[in-house]
BALUM-983025 format. One record per residue: residue number from 1; residue in one letter; x, y, z of N, C-alpha, C, O in turn. Coordinates in steps of 0.001 Angstrom, whole numbers. Example, Ala and Ser with C-alpha at 12.3 -4.5 7.8 and 13.67 -1.06 7.14 Angstrom:
BEGIN
ATOM  seq  type      n_X      n_Y      n_Z     ca_X     ca_Y     ca_Z      c_X      c_Y      c_Z      o_X      o_Y      o_Z
ATOM    1     A    13190    -5690     7800    12300    -4500     7800    13200    -3300     7800    14236    -3319     8465
ATOM    2     S    12850    -2250     7080    13670    -1060     7140    12900       30     7870    13409     1138     8039
//
This chain:
BEGIN
ATOM  seq  type      n_X      n_Y      n_Z     ca_X     ca_Y     ca_Z      c_X      c_Y      c_Z      o_X      o_Y      o_Z
ATOM    1     M    44600   -48735     5160    45352   -48267     3993    45416   -46748     4050    44392   -46076     4178
ATOM    2     S    46643   -46210     3953    46813   -44757     4095    46532   -44066     2785    46637   -44659     1712
ATOM    3     D    46170   -42788     2892    45900   -41993     1692    47202   -41723      956    48255   -41605     1582
ATOM    4     S    47143   -41625     -340    48341   -41324    -1123    48777   -39894     -865    47946   -39032     -578
ATOM    5     P    50094   -39633     -965    50599   -38282     -691    49961   -37265    -1630    49716   -37534    -2806
ATOM    6     G    49704   -36108    -1078    49160   -35007    -1890    47671   -35066    -2098    47089   -34165    -2703
ATOM    7     T    47028   -36141    -1592    45581   -36251    -1770    44873   -35659     -562    45141   -36060      570
ATOM    8     S    43986   -34725     -785    43271   -34087      319    42087   -34956      737    41334   -35466      -93
ATOM    9     T    41957   -35101     2033    40838   -35892     2569    39809   -35006     3241    38926   -35500     3943
ATOM   10     A    39915   -33671     3030    38952   -32750     3656    37577   -33008     3090    37436   -33199     1882
ATOM   11     P    36557   -33020     3932    35203   -33279     3455    34727   -32162     2539    35011   -30985     2758
ATOM   12     Q    33994   -32567     1508    33441   -31598      576    32210   -30947     1200    31284   -31626     1644
ATOM   13     T    32222   -29636     1221    31088   -28908     1806    30129   -28481      706    30543   -28088     -384
ATOM   14     E    28859   -28565     1009    27844   -28137       61    27858   -26611      -39    28001   -25932      978
ATOM   15     P    27712   -26064    -1242    27644   -24606    -1361    26468   -24061     -573    25383   -24642     -547
ATOM   16     E    26715   -22931       66    25667   -22323      890    24495   -21914       21    24664   -21273    -1016
ATOM   17     H    23297   -22296      463    22086   -21957     -289    21565   -20623      208    21236   -20458     1382
ATOM   18     V    21499   -19695     -699    21021   -18363     -345    19744   -18093    -1121    19747   -18098    -2352
ATOM   19     E    18655   -17858     -407    17394   -17522    -1054    17273   -16019    -1146    17480   -15294     -173
ATOM   20     R    16935   -15573    -2328    16764   -14138    -2536    15296   -13844    -2807    14754   -14207    -3851
ATOM   21     H    14685   -13200    -1873    13285   -12808    -2031    13216   -11298    -1917    13885   -10690    -1082
ATOM   22     F    12398   -10704    -2766    12219    -9259    -2676    11034    -8934    -1788     9936    -9455    -1978
ATOM   23     T    11265    -8079     -830    10166    -7568       -2    10246    -6036      -61    11053    -5409      625
ATOM   24     A     9396    -5469     -887     9425    -4022    -1074     9086    -3328      232     8022    -3560      806
ATOM   25     S     9979    -2485      697     9739    -1792     1949     8672     -730     1753     8385     -319      628
ATOM   26     E     8090     -290     2861     7080      761     2794     7685     2045     2236     7019     2794     1521
ATOM   27     F     8955     2295     2567     9631     3492     2075     9735     3471      555     9475     4478     -104
ATOM   28     V    10116     2319       -1    10247     2204    -1451     8898     2391    -2127     8798     3079    -3142
ATOM   29     R     7850     1772    -1560     6522     1925    -2151     6087     3390    -2161     5536     3866    -3153
ATOM   30     D     6332     4104    -1064     5957     5517     -996     6773     6352    -1978     6245     7281    -2588
ATOM   31     M     8053     6029    -2134     8887     6741    -3097     8364     6540    -4512     8320     7484    -5302
ATOM   32     V     7971     5318    -4833     7446     5025    -6162     6175     5836    -6423     6015     6427    -7490
ATOM   33     I     5279     5857    -5440     4025     6597    -5600     4291     8077    -5811     3759     8678    -6744
ATOM   34     G     5110     8668    -4951     5360    10098    -5035     6149    10496    -6265     5801    11472    -6930
ATOM   35     M     7210     9756    -6584     8071    10131    -7703     7374     9947    -9049     7510    10783    -9942
ATOM   36     S     6628     8852    -9193     5969     8613   -10478     4963     9708   -10791     4913    10189   -11923
ATOM   37     D     4162    10113    -9813     3204    11201   -10034     3906    12547   -10160     3512    13394   -10961
ATOM   38     G     4953    12732    -9358     5682    13998    -9399     6347    14243   -10737     6417    15387   -11188
ATOM   39     L     6834    13200   -11381     7430    13354   -12706     6371    13551   -13787     6560    14342   -14711
ATOM   40     T     5264    12834   -13668     4284    12796   -14752     3342    13991   -14766     3150    14607   -15814
ATOM   41     V     2752    14333   -13626     1702    15367   -13616     2260    16761   -13939     1715    17419   -14825
ATOM   42     P     3316    17245   -13271     3853    18559   -13666     4394    18567   -15100     4321    19585   -15788
ATOM   43     F     4928    17444   -15539     5400    17324   -16930     4248    17542   -17896     4369    18322   -18841
ATOM   44     A     3142    16866   -17671     1970    17014   -18534     1410    18436   -18453      996    19000   -19466
ATOM   45     L     1398    19013   -17250      876    20375   -17089     1724    21381   -17855     1197    22221   -18584
ATOM   46     A     3052    21288   -17685     3935    22236   -18370     3830    22086   -19882     3800    23081   -20606
ATOM   47     A     3775    20847   -20361     3641    20614   -21797     2315    21161   -22303     2259    21784   -23364
ATOM   48     G     1251    20930   -21547      -59    21433   -21951      -97    22943   -22003     -650    23511   -22946
ATOM   49     L      478    23611   -21012      484    25076   -20997     1317    25627   -22137      997    26681   -22686
ATOM   50     T     2396    24920   -22506     3227    25377   -23614     2437    25392   -24919     2702    26204   -25805
ATOM   51     G     1471    24493   -25028      631    24478   -26218     -359    25630   -26263     -940    25910   -27311
ATOM   52     A     -555    26303   -25130    -1555    27379   -25076     -940    28758   -24882    -1471    29745   -25392
ATOM   53     V      189    28846   -24143      821    30139   -23874     2309    30049   -24182     2873    28958   -24252
ATOM   54     S     2938    31204   -24365     4370    31225   -24670     5185    31862   -23553     6408    31960   -23657
ATOM   55     N     4528    32291   -22499     5201    32962   -21382     5683    31913   -20377     4876    31265   -19712
ATOM   56     T     6998    31752   -20275     7531    30737   -19358     7262    31092   -17894     7181    30211   -17038
ATOM   57     G     7122    32400   -17614     6826    32804   -16242     5494    32242   -15770     5367    31776   -14638
ATOM   58     I     4491    32295   -16663     3179    31741   -16318     3278    30233   -16114     2674    29682   -15193
ATOM   59     I     4043    29574   -16977     4181    28115   -16877     4873    27730   -15577     4467    26781   -14906
ATOM   60     V     5930    28478   -15222     6654    28180   -13974     5749    28413   -12768     5714    27596   -11847
ATOM   61     T     5017    29530   -12774     4116    29832   -11656     3057    28741   -11496     2799    28262   -10392
ATOM   62     A     2451    28359   -12624     1441    27305   -12568     2059    25979   -12135     1456    25221   -11376
ATOM   63     G     3258    25709   -12621     3929    24466   -12247     4253    24412   -10764     4061    23377   -10126
ATOM   64     L     4743    25511   -10210     5057    25548    -8776     3788    25381    -7939     3786    24684    -6924
ATOM   65     A     2699    26038    -8388     1435    25890    -7665      965    24440    -7701      467    23920    -6703
ATOM   66     E     1123    23788    -8855      703    22386    -8976     1565    21483    -8088     1044    20576    -7438
ATOM   67     I     2867    21726    -8058     3753    20912    -7222     3378    21064    -5754     3338    20082    -5013
ATOM   68     A     3101    22308    -5331     2709    22538    -3940     1400    21827    -3617     1299    21113    -2620
ATOM   69     A      397    22030    -4473     -906    21415    -4221     -826    19893    -4341    -1407    19169    -3533
ATOM   70     G     -105    19416    -5350       -6    17976    -5558      718    17271    -4430      294    16200    -3996
ATOM   71     S     1804    17856    -3948     2557    17222    -2865     1736    17164    -1581     1783    16174     -852
ATOM   72     I      980    18236    -1308      124    18240     -116     -971    17192     -243    -1231    16433      691
ATOM   73     A    -1609    17158    -1408    -2697    16196    -1615    -2192    14760    -1554    -2816    13907     -923
ATOM   74     M    -1068    14492    -2207     -518    13139    -2198      -49    12742     -800     -286    11621     -352
ATOM   75     G      621    13678     -113     1078    13385     1246      -81    13132     2185      -30    12218     3008
ATOM   76     L    -1138    13945     2068    -2316    13757     2910    -2981    12422     2595    -3449    11729     3498
ATOM   77     G    -3022    12065     1316    -3598    10772      947    -2823     9617     1552    -3413     8656     2047
ATOM   78     G    -1499     9709     1514     -677     8666     2129     -879     8601     3633     -929     7517     4215
ATOM   79     Y     -995     9775     4266    -1213     9813     5715    -2542     9160     6087    -2601     8339     7001
ATOM   80     L    -3605     9529     5376    -4934     8988     5690    -5002     7490     5409    -5646     6744     6147
ATOM   81     A    -4337     7053     4345    -4334     5621     4030    -3635     4823     5124    -4119     3772     5542
ATOM   82     A    -2485     5334     5587    -1752     4641     6645    -2536     4660     7960    -2557     3665     8685
ATOM   83     K    -3185     5799     8269    -4004     5870     9480    -5167     4895     9406    -5518     4254    10396
ATOM   84     S    -5756     4791     8232    -6868     3857     8047    -6413     2416     8257    -7120     1620     8875
ATOM   85     D    -5232     2083     7742    -4694      731     7941    -4476      444     9418    -4796     -643     9900
ATOM   86     A    -3925     1431    10143    -3666     1240    11572    -4969     1083    12352    -5067      242    13245
ATOM   87     E    -5962     1890    12013    -7254     1803    12705    -7951      478    12400    -8579     -118    13274
ATOM   88     H    -7834       26    11157    -8424    -1265    10781    -7756    -2403    11540    -8426    -3314    12026
ATOM   89     Y    -6441    -2346    11638    -5712    -3395    12366    -6132    -3410    13835    -6399    -4475    14393
ATOM   90     A    -6192    -2243    14457    -6562    -2160    15877    -7976    -2688    16103    -8234    -3381    17087
ATOM   91     S    -8886    -2361    15193   -10269    -2818    15317   -10362    -4342    15196   -11058    -4997    15971
ATOM   92     E    -9649    -4892    14211    -9683    -6339    14010    -9006    -7082    15162    -9452    -8160    15556
ATOM   93     K    -7935    -6508    15700    -7254    -7156    16816    -8139    -7180    18049    -8183    -8181    18764
ATOM   94     L    -8851    -6076    18308    -9766    -6027    19438   -10857    -7078    19293   -11234    -7727    20269
ATOM   95     R   -11365    -7245    18074   -12403    -8246    17830   -11855    -9666    18057   -12539   -10505    18643
ATOM   96     E   -10630    -9933    17596   -10031   -11256    17797    -9795   -11533    19275   -10028   -12649    19738
ATOM   97     E    -9338   -10534    20018    -9113   -10706    21453   -10423   -11049    22166   -10459   -11898    23056
ATOM   98     R   -11488   -10373    21758   -12789   -10626    22365   -13265   -12053    22046   -13806   -12738    22914
ATOM   99     E   -13061   -12491    20808   -13515   -13825    20413   -12696   -14922    21082   -13244   -15955    21465
ATOM  100     V   -11391   -14708    21226   -10556   -15695    21913   -10996   -15860    23362   -10922   -16951    23926
ATOM  101     E   -11452   -14765    23952   -11876   -14812    25358   -13284   -15371    25519   -13541   -16122    26460
ATOM  102     T   -14200   -15022    24620   -15610   -15377    24820   -16054   -16636    24069   -16915   -17371    24552
ATOM  103     V   -15477   -16887    22898   -15876   -18073    22113   -14633   -18849    21665   -14409   -19005    20465
ATOM  104     P   -13830   -19331    22602   -12585   -20009    22223   -12810   -21257    21368   -11954   -21615    20559
ATOM  105     H   -13971   -21928    21545   -14220   -23134    20761   -14336   -22818    19269   -13923   -23614    18425
ATOM  106     I   -14904   -21642    18951   -15006   -21242    17549   -13626   -20900    16988   -13306   -21246    15851
ATOM  107     E   -12825   -20227    17787   -11475   -19873    17356   -10609   -21117    17190    -9786   -21188    16277
ATOM  108     R   -10794   -22092    18069   -10060   -23355    17921   -10428   -24038    16602    -9568   -24580    15908
ATOM  109     A   -11706   -24003    16274   -12144   -24626    15027   -11545   -23904    13818   -11200   -24544    12825
ATOM  110     E   -11419   -22578    13898   -10845   -21820    12791    -9357   -22136    12620    -8873   -22283    11498
ATOM  111     V    -8640   -22238    13737    -7222   -22604    13675    -7070   -24016    13118    -6217   -24265    12266
ATOM  112     A    -7892   -24927    13597    -7827   -26307    13128    -8041   -26382    11623    -7364   -27139    10928
ATOM  113     Q    -8986   -25593    11126    -9266   -25592     9685    -8062   -25109     8886    -7767   -25626     7808
ATOM  114     L    -7369   -24104     9432    -6182   -23604     8754    -5116   -24689     8614    -4510   -24845     7554
ATOM  115     F    -4894   -25441     9705    -3864   -26480     9666    -4318   -27696     8865    -3493   -28365     8243
ATOM  116     L    -5603   -27987     8870    -6111   -29104     8061    -5836   -28868     6571    -5580   -29808     5820
ATOM  117     E    -5893   -27623     6168    -5623   -27298     4763    -4175   -27565     4390    -3855   -27697     3208
ATOM  118     Y    -3291   -27648     5388    -1887   -27971     5141    -1600   -29464     5319     -447   -29889     5246
ATOM  119     G    -2637   -30250     5550    -2467   -31693     5613    -2207   -32273     6988    -1946   -33470     7106
ATOM  120     L    -2271   -31444     8051    -2083   -31983     9394    -3338   -32727     9835    -4449   -32401     9417
ATOM  121     T    -3145   -33721    10674    -4275   -34487    11196    -4801   -33832    12469    -4145   -32980    13068
ATOM  122     S    -5989   -34248    12864    -6586   -33702    14092    -5711   -34001    15305    -5586   -33167    16201
ATOM  123     A    -5101   -35197    15337    -4225   -35557    16461    -3004   -34651    16519    -2535   -34314    17606
ATOM  124     Q    -2486   -34254    15367    -1330   -33367    15332    -1708   -31931    15682     -900   -31179    16227
ATOM  125     I    -2940   -31565    15364    -3374   -30186    15586    -3742   -29930    17049    -3549   -28821    17546
ATOM  126     E    -4257   -30922    17729    -4766   -30737    19090    -3746   -30134    20047    -4101   -29214    20783
ATOM  127     P    -2479   -30607    20081    -1504   -29976    20982    -1235   -28513    20633     -966   -27702    21518
ATOM  128     I    -1307   -28180    19361    -1104   -26784    18951    -2226   -25914    19494    -1991   -24803    19968
ATOM  129     L    -3460   -26435    19422    -4600   -25678    19931    -4491   -25470    21439    -4802   -24393    21948
ATOM  130     D    -4049   -26506    22150    -3885   -26380    23602    -2810   -25350    23936    -2952   -24576    24882
ATOM  131     A    -1731   -25351    23148     -657   -24385    23387    -1144   -22960    23141     -814   -22050    23902
ATOM  132     F    -1928   -22762    22081    -2475   -21433    21811    -3415   -20976    22923    -3403   -19807    23309
ATOM  133     E    -4229   -21898    23435    -5183   -21531    24480    -4460   -21102    25747    -4969   -20284    26513
ATOM  134     A    -3268   -21655    25967    -2476   -21270    27138    -1761   -19936    26924    -1276   -19331    27880
ATOM  135     R    -1694   -19477    25668    -1004   -18216    25354    -1924   -17355    24475    -1748   -17315    23258
ATOM  136     P    -2880   -16683    25066    -3879   -15921    24295    -3275   -14853    23384    -3763   -14644    22273
ATOM  137     A    -2216   -14174    23841    -1630   -13110    23013    -1047   -13687    21727    -1231   -13128    20645
ATOM  138     A     -338   -14817    21858      225   -15463    20663     -896   -15978    19764     -777   -15948    18539
ATOM  139     W    -1959   -16438    20358    -3114   -16938    19609    -3712   -15816    18762    -4004   -16010    17581
ATOM  140     V    -3892   -14650    19367    -4443   -13501    18648    -3507   -13086    17511    -3961   -12813    16400
ATOM  141     D    -2195   -13038    17789    -1239   -12664    16744    -1290   -13637    15576    -1210   -13232    14417
ATOM  142     F    -1424   -14916    15886    -1509   -15929    14835    -2750   -15710    13972    -2680   -15773    12745
ATOM  143     M    -3875   -15455    14617    -5122   -15258    13883    -5058   -13986    13023    -5565   -13960    11902
ATOM  144     M    -4431   -12939    13561    -4311   -11703    12795    -3497   -11923    11524    -3849   -11429    10453
ATOM  145     R    -2407   -12671    11660    -1507   -12841    10528    -1992   -13878     9528    -1946   -13646     8320
ATOM  146     Y    -2458   -15024    10024    -2720   -16144     9124    -4203   -16336     8771    -4531   -16946     7753
ATOM  147     E    -5084   -15813     9616    -6499   -15870     9240    -6895   -14621     8460    -7565   -14706     7431
ATOM  148     L    -6465   -13443     8969    -6880   -12186     8363    -5835   -11602     7410    -6139   -10696     6634
ATOM  149     G    -4601   -12121     7468    -3553   -11609     6592    -3131   -10188     6920    -2780    -9427     6018
ATOM  150     L    -3160    -9813     8205    -2824    -8454     8619    -1533    -8436     9426    -1343    -9258    10322
ATOM  151     E     -652    -7502     9107      570    -7282     9872      426    -6000    10683     -156    -5024    10210
ATOM  152     E      954    -6003    11896      856    -4810    12734     1635    -3666    12096     2832    -3813    11849
ATOM  153     P      994    -2533    11822     1684    -1423    11162     2611     -681    12117     2413     -679    13332
ATOM  154     N     3619      -56    11538     4530      791    12298     3751     1994    12834     3046     2644    12062
ATOM  155     P     3852     2310    14118     3086     3447    14652     3443     4782    14007     2638     5714    14027
ATOM  156     R     4645     4882    13433     5048     6120    12758     4793     6066    11248     5217     6948    10502
ATOM  157     R     4101     5026    10820     3893     4808     9393     3186     5981     8725     3578     6378     7628
ATOM  158     A     2160     6543     9347     1364     7592     8713     2217     8832     8409     2198     9346     7291
ATOM  159     L     2966     9307     9417     3790    10493     9205     4919    10212     8222     5214    11044     7363
ATOM  160     N     5551     9052     8339     6642     8697     7423     6136     8618     5994     6799     9087     5068
ATOM  161     S     4959     8022     5812     4395     7882     4478     4088     9245     3876     4407     9500     2715
ATOM  162     A     3473    10115     4657     3131    11449     4159     4379    12216     3740     4410    12815     2665
ATOM  163     A     5406    12198     4585     6638    12940     4294     7352    12370     3071     7849    13126     2236
ATOM  164     T     7405    11046     2962     8108    10419     1840     7406    10698      519     8045    11080     -462
ATOM  165     I     6093    10507      496     5342    10735     -747     5422    12199    -1170     5663    12497    -2339
ATOM  166     A     5219    13114     -218     5262    14542     -556     6654    14947    -1030     6786    15666    -2020
ATOM  167     G     7688    14492     -334     9050    14837     -722     9412    14295    -2091    10036    14991    -2892
ATOM  168     A     9026    13059    -2365     9307    12459    -3673     8554    13186    -4775     9078    13364    -5875
ATOM  169     Y     7334    13603    -4488     6538    14348    -5484     7224    15667    -5826     7332    16028    -6998
ATOM  170     I     7682    16378    -4814     8360    17657    -5044     9639    17455    -5852     9898    18182    -6811
ATOM  171     A    10441    16456    -5453    11692    16182    -6169    11424    15831    -7625    12117    16306    -8525
ATOM  172     G    10413    14997    -7850    10081    14637    -9228     9520    15794   -10010     9811    15936   -11198
ATOM  173     G     8717    16632    -9371     8060    17726   -10063     9005    18796   -10577     8725    19423   -11598
ATOM  174     F    10118    19019    -9891    11047    20057   -10319    11842    19654   -11563    12391    20516   -12249
ATOM  175     I    11909    18370   -11856    12690    17928   -13023    12096    18445   -14324    12823    19066   -15098
ATOM  176     P    10795    18222   -14615    10256    18761   -15870    10087    20277   -15861    10027    20899   -16921
ATOM  177     L    10011    20876   -14670     9786    22326   -14590    11087    23123   -14699    11063    24289   -15093
ATOM  178     A    12215    22511   -14358    13487    23234   -14316    13849    23918   -15633    14291    25067   -15601
ATOM  179     P    13684    23266   -16800    14047    23975   -18044    13301    25280   -18249    13852    26215   -18829
ATOM  180     Y    12070    25365   -17792    11292    26600   -17939    11816    27709   -17029    11569    28889   -17277
ATOM  181     M    12536    27327   -15978    13085    28321   -15056    14330    28995   -15629    14679    30108   -15233
ATOM  182     F    14997    28314   -16564    16264    28838   -17083    16205    29173   -18575    17223    29534   -19166
ATOM  183     Q    15040    29058   -19179    14899    29305   -20609    13663    30167   -20841    12563    29826   -20406
ATOM  184     S    13861    31293   -21535    12732    32213   -21765    11849    31773   -22923    10677    32146   -22965
ATOM  185     N    12373    30994   -23864    11589    30502   -24984    10852    29236   -24552    11473    28221   -24236
ATOM  186     A     9526    29309   -24545     8729    28206   -24007     8902    26918   -24804     8933    25832   -24226
ATOM  187     H     9015    27031   -26134     9093    25817   -26946    10463    25151   -26828    10559    23924   -26834
ATOM  188     I    11516    25950   -26722    12841    25366   -26467    12848    24691   -25099    13390    23598   -24935
ATOM  189     A    12230    25367   -24107    12137    24782   -22764    11356    23478   -22801    11685    22529   -22090
ATOM  190     L    10310    23433   -23640     9512    22211   -23751    10361    21057   -24280    10324    19955   -23733
ATOM  191     Y    11135    21314   -25354    11969    20248   -25910    12985    19754   -24883    13232    18554   -24762
ATOM  192     T    13569    20698   -24146    14523    20315   -23103    13829    19522   -22007    14351    18515   -21527
ATOM  193     S    12641    19991   -21615    11882    19299   -20571    11515    17888   -21002    11579    16952   -20205
ATOM  194     V    11129    17737   -22273    10774    16401   -22778    11971    15462   -22666    11845    14344   -22165
ATOM  195     G    13133    15921   -23134    14317    15064   -23089    14727    14711   -21673    14996    13551   -21362
ATOM  196     V    14773    15730   -20811    15204    15500   -19429    14217    14608   -18689    14616    13697   -17963
ATOM  197     T    12932    14874   -18876    11919    14125   -18124    11798    12690   -18605    11657    11775   -17793
ATOM  198     L    11852    12480   -19928    11795    11111   -20428    12999    10303   -19941    12873     9124   -19609
ATOM  199     L    14170    10953   -19901    15349    10275   -19365    15158     9961   -17882    15480     8864   -17425
ATOM  200     A    14627    10942   -17130    14391    10724   -15697    13352     9625   -15475    13500     8801   -14572
ATOM  201     L    12301     9613   -16299    11275     8576   -16184    11868     7198   -16467    11556     6227   -15778
ATOM  202     A    12729     7120   -17487    13346     5845   -17820    14265     5368   -16694    14247     4193   -16329
ATOM  203     I    15064     6279   -16147    15954     5914   -15039    15139     5491   -13821    15440     4492   -13168
ATOM  204     F    14098     6274   -13530    13240     5930   -12396    12566     4581   -12608    12489     3764   -11691
ATOM  205     G    12075     4356   -13832    11438     3075   -14127    12398     1911   -13986    12024      844   -13499
ATOM  206     Y    13638     2116   -14411    14653     1060   -14293    14919      739   -12814    14942     -424   -12412
ATOM  207     I    15118     1795   -12019    15371     1593   -10585    14170      948    -9911    14319       64    -9067
ATOM  208     K    12970     1401   -10292    11749      815    -9732    11672     -666   -10068    11283    -1477    -9227
ATOM  209     G    12042    -1024   -11297    12032    -2429   -11691    12997    -3265   -10868    12692    -4400   -10504
ATOM  210     R    14172    -2697   -10574    15148    -3426    -9755    14621    -3649    -8340    14814    -4719    -7764
ATOM  211     F    13957    -2640    -7785    13457    -2747    -6421    12228    -3646    -6321    12045    -4336    -5318
ATOM  212     T    11396    -3641    -7339    10146    -4400    -7259    10262    -5803    -7826     9291    -6560    -7804
ATOM  213     G    11436    -6161    -8334    11632    -7531    -8803    11156    -7780   -10220    11178    -8923   -10676
ATOM  214     T    10723    -6740   -10937    10318    -6916   -12330    11519    -6648   -13235    12576    -6234   -12758
ATOM  215     R    11359    -6884   -14540    12457    -6653   -15473    12739    -5157   -15583    11865    -4400   -16005
ATOM  216     P    13948    -4716   -15210    14234    -3270   -15147    14036    -2543   -16463    13468    -1451   -16475
ATOM  217     W    14491    -3117   -17585    14373    -2409   -18854    12924    -2295   -19299    12523    -1275   -19860
ATOM  218     K    12141    -3327   -19054    10720    -3252   -19375    10044    -2174   -18545     9238    -1398   -19058
ATOM  219     S    10377    -2129   -17255     9816    -1097   -16381    10245      286   -16836     9467     1235   -16743
ATOM  220     A    11482      416   -17333    11997     1718   -17771    11207     2258   -18961    10756     3404   -18938
ATOM  221     W    11038     1432   -20008    10349     1963   -21190     8858     2143   -20954     8246     3039   -21535
ATOM  222     Q     8256     1294   -20100     6837     1471   -19792     6597     2778   -19043     5650     3505   -19344
ATOM  223     T     7454     3077   -18066     7309     4306   -17292     7502     5531   -18171     6748     6498   -18068
ATOM  224     A     8516     5491   -19042     8755     6613   -19949     7605     6768   -20944     7204     7887   -21266
ATOM  225     L     7083     5658   -21423     5974     5714   -22388     4734     6340   -21780     4096     7188   -22403
ATOM  226     I     4385     5926   -20557     3193     6460   -19891     3334     7960   -19661     2402     8720   -19925
ATOM  227     G     4495     8388   -19169     4721     9819   -18949     4692    10608   -20241     4134    11704   -20292
ATOM  228     G     5297    10051   -21295     5300    10728   -22584     3912    10870   -23170     3572    11919   -23717
ATOM  229     L     3108     9827   -23063     1739     9889   -23580      905    10920   -22823      114    11646   -23426
ATOM  230     A     1081    10984   -21501      332    11968   -20705      694    13387   -21127     -185    14234   -21279
ATOM  231     A     1987    13647   -21316     2415    14988   -21719     1944    15312   -23135     1511    16433   -23399
ATOM  232     A     2023    14336   -24052     1590    14565   -25438      101    14877   -25498     -329    15767   -26232
ATOM  233     A     -686    14132   -24714    -2134    14378   -24699    -2436    15774   -24185    -3264    16481   -24760
ATOM  234     A    -1773    16177   -23107    -2002    17510   -22545    -1592    18590   -23538    -2290    19593   -23693
ATOM  235     F     -467    18389   -24207       16    19385   -25171     -956    19542   -26345    -1275    20663   -26744
ATOM  236     L    -1422    18426   -26894    -2321    18460   -28044    -3660    19094   -27693    -4201    19887   -28464
ATOM  237     I    -4195    18736   -26517    -5477    19320   -26106    -5348    20824   -25899    -6196    21593   -26351
ATOM  238     A    -4271    21247   -25206    -4078    22673   -24959    -3841    23427   -26268    -4318    24549   -26440
ATOM  239     S    -3091    22797   -27198    -2842    23451   -28495    -4148    23641   -29262    -4370    24687   -29873
ATOM  240     A    -5006    22628   -29228    -6275    22706   -29956    -7154    23830   -29408    -7739    24599   -30171
ATOM  241     F    -7242    23916   -28086    -8069    24966   -27494    -7427    26338   -27674    -8115    27349   -27808
ATOM  242     G    -6068    26353   -27673    -5388    27611   -27874    -5634    28175   -29257    -5796    29383   -29429
ATOM  243     E    -5661    27275   -30258    -5910    27732   -31623    -7339    28250   -31780    -7572    29214   -32509
ATOM  244     R    -8293    27616   -31101    -9694    28072   -31180    -9860    29446   -30561   -10633    30283   -31028
ATOM  245     G    -9071    29651   -29446    -9181    30946   -28787    -8567    32037   -29631    -8569    33202   -29231
//
């Protein structure tokens, strides 16, 4: 029996299934670390100094010194952390290579235990163990990733991390300090700095939320709130000590 005219007989295709998973890159993580501190710490410092002195030149000088010192310290911290991760990975890999060579029966038992937890039987696991024993390098990589949960770090990770964190800190730090560079009245500069920095914190928090998979608006107001509280605390403390002096 033939199809009626005008009736399509093309097979219906299933809509393509696209999985969306967020994997925050190392670059994004470093940007978040550097920018969040760069916006908050100089902001709090400038606000605190405004509560104690009225000379914008002093505030700008202190702010620039803080940005320089903070960016170096943060960048060095990122560099040392990345170097430590690389050294830890190399040490653990060397230990796994030694164990695969000297005590393969123990390593086989560890692999078997991993697969047993996923419901595989001993008969199903045995060929996998034999295949790993024939390929020691793949065996070590498997143990590093699935037993120890370690991924091989990028060899340039330390320098990239240091540069990204330091650069983001500097970029963030100039935002709250800029009004003091163009305004001679410290309190007017403070009000401008508060508005500009809170807006920058909110925008940064929103973008951070989009990148990290959290709710962007929640991230925006939380980031702005934390920065605002830090600046308010610094301002109040400096004002109190300034009045005593």
